[in-house]
N, C-alpha and C positions, 0 to 999 in steps of 0.2 A: 785210461789214465787221463786225469784232468790237465788240460793245457791252459796254464795260467796266462800265458802270453796272449792267447786268443781271447780269453775272458776279459783281460784288462784292456785290450785293444777295442773290443766291442763296447765295453763300459765307457771308455774314453770317447768313442764315436757317438754313443747315445747321449752322453753328457753335453758334448759340443752341439749336437743336433737340437736337443731340448733347450739349451741355453740360447742358441742362435734363433730358434723359433720365437722364444719369449721376447728377446730383445728386438728382433725384426718387427714384431707386432707393436712393441712400445714406440719404436722410432716412427712407424707409419702413423700410429695414433697421435703422437706428439706433433707430427707435421700436418695432419689432416683432421684432428678432432673437431675443431669448430667448422671446418669446411664440410665435414660429414654431416653435422647438424643442419647447416644451411642447405646442403644437397637434399637431405631428407625432406625439408619443408617444401622444396621446389618440385621434387620428383615423385613423391608418393601420392599421386593423384588417384591411382587405382591399384588393384591387386597385382597387375602385371609390371607396372613401373616400380612398385615397391619390391617385387621379387628381383628385378634387375639390380636395384640398389643393393640388396642383400648379396647377390652374386659378386658384384664388382668389389664391394668393400671387403668381403671375406677373402676374395682372391688376393687382395692387396695385403691384408694383415695376416693371412694364412691361419686364421683361427675363427671357426664358427662360434666357439665359446665367447671370444671377445665381442663378436658381432651381436650375439643374442643377449649377453649381459648388458652391453651398451643400449641395445634396443629396449630391454626391460627398464633400464634406468630412464630412458627418454619417455617411455610410457608413464612411469611414475611421476616424472617431472611435468607431464601434461604437454610435452612438445609434439607427441604423436599419439593417436588413439590406439586402443587395443586391437581394433579391426585392422588398422593400417600396419601394425606390427607383424601380422601373420604372414604377409607376403615377404617381408624382410627375412623372417625365420625360415621360410621355405627356400628362399634364395641362398641363405647361408650354407645350407647343406650342399648346394651345387658348387658354390664358390670354393668350398674346402677340398673339392676333388682336383683342383688345379695342381696342387703339390704332387699328387699321384701321377698325373699326366706328365709333369715335367721330369719326374724321376724315370718314368717309363721311356721318355724320349732321350735318356742318357745325358741330361743336363749336368749330371754330377761331374762329367769330365771338364766342364768349364768353371768349376768351383774356384780353382786357384786364381783365375783371371778376375773374377768378381771380387775376391778377397783383396788382391793386390790393388786393383783400380779403386775399389771402395776405400781402402786404407789411405791412399795418397790423396784422394779427393777430400776425405774427412779431415786430414791434417793441413792441407794447403789450400783447399777451396773455401775461401772466406765466406762466400754467400751460398755455398752449396754443401755445407758440412752434413746436413741431414740426408742429402742424396748419397753422399759417400758412406754414411753409416748404414743406410738402407741396403746399399750394394754389398757392403762388407758382411753384414749379417745374412744377407741372401746367399752369398757364396759360402758362408760358414755352415749354413743349413745343409747344403749338398756335400760339403767337405766331410761333415760328421757322418753322413750316410755312406760316403765312399769308404771311410775307415771301417764301418760296420760291414759293408759288402765285401771288402777285401779280406777281412778277418774271418768271416764265416764261409767263404768260398770253399776251403778245404774240408768243411764239415758235411758237405752234401752226401758223402759216401760213408760217413761214420754211423755204424749200426745203432749206437746209443741215441744219437740225435734223431735218426730216422724213426726209432721207436717212440721217442718223446713226442714228435710232431704227428705221429700216427694217431695220437689221442684226439687231435683236432678234427678227425674224420667224423666225430660226433658233433653235429652242428650246434647243439645246445651248449656243449662244453666250450666250443669255439666262440659262440656268441657271448657267453659269460666271461671268457678270457679276454676278448676284445673290449668288453665293457669295463672290467676291472682295471686293465692296463691303461685305458684312456682316462678313467677317473684319476688314476695315480699321476699320469704325466700331464693331464689337463689339456690335451690336444689330440684331436682325431687325425690331424695331419701327421703327427709323430707315428701313431699306430699304423695308418695307411702306408706311410713311407717304409716302415719296417716290414710290413706284410709284403710289399712289392719286392723289397730286397731279398726276403726269404724265398719268395716265389721265383725270382730271377735265378737264385742259386739252387733251385730244385728241391728246396726243403718244404715247400707248400705247393699243393695243386690249386687250380682255379676254384674247384669246389670247396676246398678247405679254406681258401682265402675269403670267400664271400661272407660267411657267418662272422668271421673276425671283423670285417669291415662294418657289418650291421651292428655288432656289439660296440664298435667304436662310435658309430652314430648315436647310439643310446647313451654311451658314456659321456658325451659332450653336454648332455642335459643336466647332469648333476650339479655343476657349478652354477648354472643359471637358476635352478630351483633353490639352491642355498642362498644365492645373492638376493633373490626376490622375496625371501622370508621377511626382510626388513623394509620392503617396499609396499606400495599400496595394492589394493585389490586388483587393479587392471594389470599391473606388472606381474602379479602372481598368476593371472590368467595367461599372460604371454609366455611365462616360463612353463606353465602346465601345457599350453598348446605345443610348445617345442618338444616336451617329453612325449606327448600323445602322438605327435607327428612322426617322431623317430621310432617309437615303439610300434605304432600302427603300421608303418612302412615295413619294418622287419617282419612282423606277423603276416603281412600280405605276401612277402617274398619267400619265406621259409618253406611253405608247402610246394612252391613252384620252382625251387632252386635247381632241380635237374633240367627242366626245359630251358630255364634261364641260362644255365651253363652251356647248353647246346647252342643257344642263340649267340652268346658271346664267342664261343669257339668258331662258329660259322663265320663271324665277322673277321676272324683271322688276327694275325699279329703275334708277337712274341708273348711268352707267359706274362711278363711284366705289363705289356700293353693290354693284354686281355683283362688282367686284374684291374688296371686303371680304368679301362672301358666299362667294366662291370660296375665299378664304383660310381662313375659318372652317369651311365645310362640308368642305373637304379635310382639315383637321387633326382635326376631330371624327371623320370617317369612318375615317381611318387609326388614330386612337387606339382606337376601338371594335374595329377589326380586330385590332390587336395585343393588346388586353385579352383578347379571345377566345383568341388564340394565345399567351397569356402564358407558360405552362409550356414549350412547345417553344422559344419565343423565348429564355427564360432558359437552357435547356439549350444552345442554339446559342452564346450568348455565353460560357457557361462552357467550352464546347469550344474556342472561338476564343482566349479569354484563359485559358490553362491556368495551374494553380498548385496547390500543396498547402497553402497558408497557411490556418490555422484562423480562421474568422469568430467574433469575440468580440463579443457584443452586451451593452451595458451596461444590462441590465434583469433583474429577478428572473424566475425560471422558474415559480414557483408562487404567489407573493404579489403578483400583478399588480393585484388589486382588493381591496375591503374583505373582511374575514374573514367567512365564512359564519356564520349564526346558531348553528349547532351547535358547541358547545365542543369536542367530540370531533374533528370535521372540521377545526376551526381548529388544534388541536394537530398533527394529521396534516400539514396544509399547511406549518406552521412547521418541523416535523421534516424534511420533504422539502427545504425551502429550505436548511436547515442542512446536509443531506447534499450538496446541490448546491454549497454554499459550500466545503465540505471538498474535494470533487472538483475544484473550480476551483483551490483552493490547491495541490493535488497536481500539477496540470498546470502551474501557475506554477513549481513547483520543477523540473520537467522542462526548461522553457525556461531557467531560471536556470543549471542545470548545463551545458546546451548552450551558453549564452552565455559561461560560464567557459572552455570549450574553444575556441570560435571566436566571439568577439564580433561581432555584426552589428547594424545599425540596425533590421532587421526584428524580430529577437529582442527588442531593447530596447523597441521599440514594443509588442510583444505582452505583455511582462512588465508594462509600465506600464498596459496595459488590464486585465490580470488583477488588478493591485493596485487599480485604480479599481473594478472589478467587485466585488472582495472588500469594499471599503469600503461600496459601495452596498448589497450584500446584508446586511452587518452592520447598517447603518442601517435597512433595510427590516424585518429580523427584529426588531430592538429596538422599532421603532414598532408592529409587529404584536403583540408581546408586551405592550407597554403598553396597547394597545387591548383585548387579551384579559384583562389584569389588572383592568380596570374592571368586568368581569362578576361575577356572584355565583359564587364558586368555593369548593370545599371545601379543606381544609388540604393534601391531597395535590396537588391541581391547582396551588395557590399555590407549593408547593415545586418542582414541575416547571417552573413559569415561571422561578423563580430559577435553576434548573439550566440551562435553555435560554439564559438571558442569559449565564451564565458560559461555556457552550459557544461561543456566538457570539463573545464577546470573545476567547476562546482561539484560535479559528480565525482571526480577524482579526489577532491578534498573530503567529500562525504565518506568515501571508502577509507580514508585515513582515520576518521573517528572510529569506524568499525574495527580497524586494526588495533588502535589504542585500547579499545574496549576488550578485545580478545587477549591483550597482553596483561591485563590485570591479574588473572590467576597465577601469573609467574611470580607475583610478589610473595615474600615470605609471610606477610601478615594477612594474606587473603583468607577470608572465612565466608563461605556462601551459606549464610543462615537462611532458614525458611522465611523468617520475617522480612529480612532485607530483600530476598529474591522476590517476594510477593509484591513489594513496592516497585521493583524494577519491571516485573511482569506487567503490572498495571499500566506503566508508562509505555512499555514496548507494544502492548496490544494496540494502543492509539497510534504509536509511531508506524506500526505495520499497516494500519488502516490508511495512514497518510501515504505511505509507499504505494499501496494498492491503487489509491485514487490517482496518483500521478502516473504510475505505470500504465494504468488502463486508459488514461487520457493524455498521454505524453505528447506535447506540442499541439494539443487540441483542447487545452484547458480554457475555461471561462473564469472570470474573476469571482463570480458568485460561488464557484465550486471549491475554491482553494482554502477556505478557512475551516480548520478543524480545531475545536477547543481542546488543546492538550496542555496548555500552561497551567491550568488549574489542577490538573492531575499531577503534574510535576511538583507543584507547591504542596499538595497533600502528601506526596511521597516524602518530601523533605520533612514535613511536620511529623509524619509517621515515624521517621527515622529518629527524630529527637526523643520520642517515647522509648524507642529501642535502646538508645544510649543511656537513658535514665535507669532502665531496668538491668543493664548489663555493664558490669565494671570492667571486665576484660573483653574489649571489643575494639576493632580497628575501623572507626567511622569514616576515615578519610577515603577508604577504598569504595565504600558505598556512595559517598558524596561524589567521588570522581566518576563513578559509573553513571550517576544521574546527570552530572555535569556534561559528560560526553554525549549522552542521549539528548540533552538539551541543545548541545551544539549541533547534533544531527538534525534535530527538529528545525532549528534556524536555517541550516543549510538546505533542508528540503523546502522550506518556505521560499528561499532565494531561487531554487530551481523551479518551483511552481510559478513564481512571478515572472521569471525569465521565459518560461514556457508560454505563459499568457501573452507576454510582449512579442514573442516570436510568432505566435498564432495571428496576432494583429497585423504583423508585417506581411505574413503570407496572404492575408485577405486583401491587402491593398493592391 
């Protein structure tokens, strides 16, 4: 006979549990979102430190899905690289086992205290409201599980329930069940929590529990894969790495499940503790294995998710730390960063011209990143120059600092022309006709030559090298366009003229950079 009281109590407990997990994650993210990004920049120096970040952040938000979706977003935004994201993904699986361990340690009995204390802090603690909310939802997570546990306790001797869970003795059925349930509830913590409650009440054995947990691991990848579909190539690779990591780990353990069960049983503890330990030991073991095989694993994902998109990271290349004590070395680092900034701007022009010919969302996104990188480099260079200016310098060194500030500003302004150029296709009247683009191409070939000349000899230019005859080509392009206007009655000449005008501005700015480079070289030789 169906016991509706038990069904509704279990459903109530599950609803409270899922609701609390979701809001607990949101409160943590709201309190530490920007902190998390700053922490990432400081800590992900290698595969082990990035794994540690993944563990800690996931343990806080209690959602590996949240961690991996945020990580994919950070990769797409250029804040971290695809390679750096792998360690965070590996760590996320370890961090999500914390819930299982807390449940196994009977933290559920403290749930009312967390709820009451958190409630009063959130109401009366003016400067600590977010702390109160975090505590409140943390307690609510375990209160929901308590309801489920108390409701199903009488069912452990029910023949119908025993027969139903007997089906999970088929490991592949259990794996699929864990996967589907986790996709539905969007949290492996929810799945693992329920599995431990069922195991505690004698409804699941350790051997039945493990495939359910493996399925839960795989289920967490669905959201990240869906979220990455709208992100760039490298975010897609991060999402695919997450999927392959979890599927690969499950495939490795399934044939070894019986000896693994013996190992966990040998370690001892209650059934709940054994299930929690199995979850933790498996995820730690797989993470260590993939960390060792990180390079070939990265290459495998790059082979599977192919693409020629350029990875643009929003970080300086040379000025990552404080300046060295040596003034000479400090100047050298700033000069290298300036050269990198100019090279970044030249690549931005390549994308902007390509976008004029055939506008795409991918090109627009890359141009926006290049512009953001240009602004970041300009800011970092100026901060470094300010730091350098506070030292005891001679007159020549002081002049060099002023010259480098002017160069940095000029390069940043040069990138603004490229951004304006890339925005032209957004106009309703934009028409990229072959005749018009031919004129733009003729100018851009010379502009690119000018870029290459300065890039190859940056801060080492001589006066005789800097003059490239480009004005006559611009004049011819304007004249060519007059003929196009004569032959076409329905045409938007202003856009073509604006394109040429922006490129003319870029030429003048490049000339300024070239002359500043010559002057700087003369100062260095003194």
